[in-house]
N, C-alpha and C positions, 0 to 999 in steps of 0.2 A: 397437440403435445407440441409439438414446431411451433407453435406459434408460443406456449411457454418456453421452449427455449434457446430460438429467436431471442425473444424479450430479455431471459436471465443472458444468454453471451452479448447481442446491448448492454444492458445495464452494467455488464464486469470491466469490457473495452472503458468502456468510456468514464467511468469513477476510477481505476488505475490508470488510464491516461489523465486527468485528471487531478487525483492524487499524483503521481509523480512529475507532473508539469511543472504543480504547486509547491509540496517538495525540493526540484529543482532550482525555483526562480528562489526558493526560501534560504536554500544551500548556498544560493550565487549573490542574493548580495548581503550573508553573511560573511564571503572570501572576498564581496569587492569591498567591504566594509572596512574590512582589513582587524579587526576586533577580534581577538580569543575566546573573547567571553561566552560565543553563543551557546547556546544548551535548551536541548527539550527534554522533557523533567521523565516523558515518554519512551524517551530507550540511553536505557539507563546506562551500559556501556562504551557510553563515551558522549565527547560533550569537546566544547573549543574548536579550535583547526581537524581537532580529530575526527567531532561528526559533517563540520563541514567536508572534510575532504570523501568521508563517509558516504555522506550525502549526494554531492558531487560523482563517485564512482557506480553509486546503484542504482540512484534512476532513472541515468538512462540507456539502463538493462530493461527497466519495468517498463521504458515510454516501448524501445524497440521488441521486444517482449507482447504488446496488445498490437502493432502493426505485423510483425510477425506470424501470431494468431489469426489475424483477424485475415492474412491473406490465405491463408491455409496456411502456410508454413511453421512447424515448431512451438505447436501450438504445445507441447510438454514445458515452456520452457513459461509460457505465460502460464500455465496450472502451480510449477514450479513457484512461478510470483507471487500468486494469488494467495500459496499455504505464507511465503515467509512473510507478506504482509501483514496475514491473520496472526501469526505464531509472535510476529514482535510488538502488537496490539495486544493481544493477551495479555504475552508477558509482564509490555513496558507498563501496561495502565494495572494488570490487576495483582500483577507476582512480581512486582518491585517496589519501591520503596515509593511511588507516584503518589502525591494525596491529593485531596478530590476540596473543594471548597465551597462543602453544602451540597446537596442532596439535588439540584439543580445543578450543577455541574458531574455529581455521576450519574444521572440521569444522559445528559447529552454524551457523555464516552459513553454508557447500553448503547445507546442509540446508534451513534459512531461505528461501536464492534458489530454490531449488528448490519451496517449495513458491509463490514467488511466478509463479515461471513456471509451475505448474501451474495454479494459480488465473488469470497471465495467460489463458493459453489457453481456459480458461471466456468468460472475458471476450471473446475475443475471435472464437470459436465463434459468440458471440450474431449476431455480424455475420453471419456464413451463414446460423444462419435466418432472419433476415429477405430471405436474398432467399428459404426456401423456404416 
């Protein structure tokens, strides 16, 4: 059981670290390019420069939460981050006006959201680790 928990935690750390760094990089490119037409359909509440500033503000919190949780501090922040990402993905991909370009696109999104779900379970299992 400890080995499974270790793998789940490690997967959650790596997944969210890579995701946050990637999104930070995307936002940084959008900011440095000076374009105001930046848009990610799966984040329906923001677009343009508002989306860029949102990602530049939020992704460092994700990166920080990974490092703090890995070091054994503020694991609750990491759990909150993983749930935030999961809720954003479910809302953005399934409950918004996001459109799929065929079955293959839909299947890719399902796999991505499944990966986010597993990472969220890894983040939430950290809360149980606090009690043990």
